[in-house]
KEKE-3310 file (N, C-alpha, C; in steps of 0.2 Angstrom, whole numbers, plus 5000, padded with zeros to 4 digits):
npx = (5055:5039:5034:5021:5015:5013:5001:4993:4995:4992:4981:4983:4977:4976:4981:4983:4988:5004:5012:5009:5014:5017:5021:5033:5041:5058:5069:5059:5059:5059:5048:5039:5041:5037:5023:5018:5025:5025:5011:5002:5006:5014:5027:5044:5053:5069:5075:5080:5098:5102:5092:5093:5100:5090:5082:5068:5056:5051:5037:5028:5015:5007:4997:5000:5009:5019:5027:5036:5041:5054:5049:5054:5048:5037:5019:5006:4995:4979:4966:4967:4971:4977:4967:4966:4962:4956:4957:4951:4945:4941:4950:4962:4959:4958:4972:4978:4972:4977:4990:4990:4984:4971:4955:4944:4928:4917:4904:4893:4898:4891:4893:4904:4913:4921:4935:4945:4962:4976:4993:5009:5013:5002:4996:4982:4974:4964:4955:4947:4934:4927:4909:4900)
npy = (4616:4611:4596:4589:4577:4574:4576:4592:4605:4618:4630:4639:4651:4669:4676:4687:4705:4709:4720:4738:4749:4766:4779:4792:4809:4812:4815:4816:4810:4816:4823:4812:4805:4814:4815:4801:4795:4804:4811:4801:4790:4779:4767:4770:4758:4749:4749:4735:4733:4732:4739:4752:4762:4766:4775:4782:4776:4765:4760:4753:4746:4737:4726:4734:4737:4748:4755:4767:4773:4780:4789:4794:4802:4807:4806:4810:4798:4800:4794:4779:4771:4767:4761:4764:4757:4764:4766:4776:4787:4800:4806:4805:4813:4825:4826:4826:4838:4848:4847:4853:4846:4844:4838:4828:4824:4810:4802:4792:4775:4760:4754:4760:4775:4788:4796:4806:4810:4819:4814:4822:4823:4822:4810:4800:4796:4785:4785:4775:4770:4757:4757:4748)
npz = (5477:5482:5489:5482:5483:5496:5510:5510:5522:5522:5515:5505:5505:5508:5524:5532:5532:5530:5530:5526:5513:5511:5500:5500:5498:5494:5508:5517:5530:5543:5544:5543:5554:5564:5561:5560:5571:5581:5581:5578:5586:5583:5584:5579:5570:5567:5550:5540:5538:5524:5517:5521:5513:5504:5510:5519:5531:5545:5554:5568:5578:5589:5579:5568:5554:5546:5532:5525:5510:5499:5485:5470:5459:5467:5470:5480:5487:5485:5485:5486:5502:5518:5532:5549:5564:5579:5597:5604:5596:5597:5606:5599:5588:5594:5597:5585:5579:5588:5583:5571:5561:5548:5550:5541:5539:5535:5526:5537:5542:5544:5560:5563:5568:5560:5551:5540:5537:5531:5528:5531:5518:5509:5508:5509:5524:5533:5548:5561:5572:5581:5584:5589)
capx = (5049:5036:5032:5014:5012:5011:4995:4994:4992:4990:4976:4985:4973:4979:4979:4984:4992:5011:5013:5007:5019:5015:5026:5034:5046:5065:5070:5053:5059:5058:5040:5035:5042:5033:5016:5017:5027:5023:5004:4998:5009:5017:5034:5048:5058:5075:5075:5086:5104:5103:5087:5094:5102:5084:5079:5061:5056:5046:5033:5024:5011:5002:4997:5001:5016:5018:5033:5036:5047:5055:5048:5057:5043:5031:5013:5002:4989:4973:4960:4970:4973:4976:4962:4968:4957:4959:4953:4948:4946:4940:4956:4966:4957:4961:4979:4979:4970:4983:4996:4988:4981:4964:4951:4939:4923:4914:4897:4894:4899:4888:4897:4911:4914:4927:4937:4951:4967:4982:4999:5013:5015:4996:4993:4975:4974:4957:4955:4941:4933:4920:4904:4896)
capy = (4615:4607:4589:4589:4570:4574:4580:4599:4608:4625:4631:4644:4657:4675:4676:4694:4710:4709:4728:4742:4754:4772:4783:4799:4812:4811:4820:4817:4806:4819:4824:4806:4804:4819:4813:4794:4793:4809:4812:4794:4786:4773:4767:4768:4752:4750:4745:4731:4736:4732:4743:4759:4766:4768:4780:4780:4774:4760:4761:4748:4747:4731:4723:4738:4738:4753:4756:4773:4772:4786:4788:4800:4806:4806:4809:4807:4794:4804:4789:4773:4773:4763:4763:4762:4757:4768:4764:4782:4792:4807:4809:4805:4819:4831:4827:4828:4845:4851:4846:4857:4842:4845:4832:4828:4819:4807:4799:4787:4768:4756:4751:4764:4782:4788:4802:4806:4815:4818:4814:4828:4822:4822:4804:4800:4791:4784:4783:4773:4767:4753:4760:4743)
capz = (5475:5487:5487:5481:5485:5503:5511:5511:5528:5521:5510:5500:5506:5512:5531:5535:5529:5533:5531:5521:5512:5508:5497:5502:5494:5497:5513:5521:5536:5549:5544:5544:5561:5568:5560:5562:5577:5586:5582:5578:5591:5581:5586:5573:5570:5562:5544:5539:5535:5517:5515:5524:5508:5501:5514:5521:5538:5546:5560:5571:5584:5589:5573:5562:5552:5541:5529:5521:5506:5495:5478:5466:5456:5472:5470:5485:5486:5488:5485:5490:5508:5524:5537:5555:5570:5586:5603:5607:5590:5599:5609:5593:5584:5598:5597:5578:5578:5591:5579:5565:5556:5547:5550:5536:5541:5529:5528:5542:5539:5549:5565:5564:5568:5556:5548:5536:5538:5526:5531:5529:5511:5506:5507:5513:5530:5537:5555:5562:5579:5581:5588:5592)
cpx = (5046:5034:5025:5011:5010:5005:4997:4991:4990:4985:4978:4981:4978:4977:4980:4988:4999:5013:5010:5012:5015:5022:5027:5040:5053:5066:5064:5053:5057:5050:5036:5036:5038:5025:5015:5019:5024:5015:5000:5001:5012:5024:5039:5053:5063:5073:5081:5092:5104:5097:5088:5096:5096:5081:5072:5062:5050:5043:5029:5021:5006:5003:4998:5008:5016:5025:5032:5042:5048:5053:5050:5052:5036:5025:5009:4996:4983:4966:4962:4972:4973:4971:4965:4962:4960:4954:4949:4949:4945:4946:4961:4965:4959:4968:4981:4978:4975:4989:4995:4986:4973:4961:4945:4934:4919:4907:4898:4894:4896:4893:4903:4909:4921:4929:4943:4956:4972:4988:5003:5014:5008:4993:4987:4976:4967:4958:4948:4941:4927:4915:4900:4900)
cpy = (4610:4600:4588:4582:4569:4578:4587:4601:4615:4625:4635:4650:4663:4675:4683:4698:4710:4716:4731:4747:4760:4775:4790:4802:4811:4817:4820:4813:4810:4821:4818:4804:4808:4817:4806:4792:4798:4810:4805:4789:4780:4773:4765:4762:4753:4746:4741:4735:4737:4737:4751:4764:4769:4774:4778:4778:4769:4761:4754:4750:4741:4727:4727:4738:4742:4755:4763:4773:4778:4784:4795:4805:4806:4810:4806:4803:4797:4799:4783:4775:4767:4766:4760:4762:4760:4765:4770:4787:4799:4810:4809:4811:4825:4832:4829:4836:4849:4852:4850:4852:4843:4839:4833:4822:4816:4804:4793:4780:4764:4752:4755:4772:4783:4795:4801:4811:4814:4818:4820:4828:4822:4816:4803:4794:4791:4782:4781:4770:4763:4757:4754:4739)
cpz = (5481:5484:5487:5482:5492:5505:5513:5518:5527:5515:5504:5500:5510:5519:5534:5531:5533:5535:5525:5520:5508:5505:5500:5498:5498:5502:5518:5528:5542:5550:5545:5551:5566:5567:5563:5569:5582:5587:5582:5583:5589:5583:5580:5575:5565:5556:5544:5536:5528:5514:5517:5518:5504:5504:5516:5529:5539:5553:5562:5577:5584:5583:5567:5561:5545:5538:5525:5517:5501:5488:5474:5463:5460:5470:5475:5483:5490:5489:5489:5496:5513:5529:5544:5560:5576:5591:5606:5601:5592:5602:5604:5589:5587:5597:5590:5577:5582:5587:5572:5559:5555:5547:5545:5538:5535:5531:5533:5538:5545:5554:5566:5564:5564:5553:5544:5538:5532:5530:5528:5521:5506:5505:5512:5518:5533:5544:5557:5570:5578:5586:5591:5597)
residu = (MET:LYS:ASP:LEU:THR:GLN:PRO:LEU:GLN:ALA:THR:GLY:ARG:LEU:VAL:ALA:ILE:GLU:HIS:VAL:GLN:LEU:ALA:MET:PRO:GLU:GLY:GLY:GLU:ASP:ALA:ALA:ARG:GLY:PHE:TYR:GLY:GLY:LEU:LEU:GLY:LEU:THR:GLU:VAL:ALA:LYS:PRO:ALA:ASN:LEU:LEU:VAL:ARG:GLY:GLY:CYS:TRP:PHE:GLU:GLN:GLY:GLY:ILE:ARG:LEU:HIS:LEU:GLY:ILE:GLU:ARG:ASP:PHE:VAL:PRO:ALA:ARG:LYS:ALA:HIS:PRO:ALA:PHE:LEU:ALA:ASP:ASP:LEU:ASP:ARG:LEU:ILE:LEU:ARG:LEU:GLU:ALA:GLY:GLY:VAL:GLU:ILE:ALA:TYR:ASP:GLU:PRO:LEU:ALA:GLY:TYR:PHE:ARG:CYS:TYR:VAL:SER:ASP:PRO:PHE:GLY:ASN:ARG:ILE:GLU:LEU:MET:GLN:ARG:THR:GLU)
# end
């Protein structure tokens, strides 16, 4: 328990997202590696030893930390989604299209060029690039 008689240095506010977790079906690790590692360019990182038995895989790149976990009764997230910023969305779109990924464009959002894709499991992923 904290000693509340001492001046507080922290404010109790949220300061960042530590990671985002998406679900995937059992046995989807290779497909996840191909999409998130191969097409999106994220680097796979080792899961802690005590979590290896759960399956899934983790990826990182810069400030992005994405965990893919196994869900037995998997249903893809078609509305809820992470949104990733890209430094060259046109180039990323070309790479995704070459990999057979369908690109869905949406209404403009002030200050961004953006599109949506689905990962190999049907989870919605938003890709964005700042235009200003």
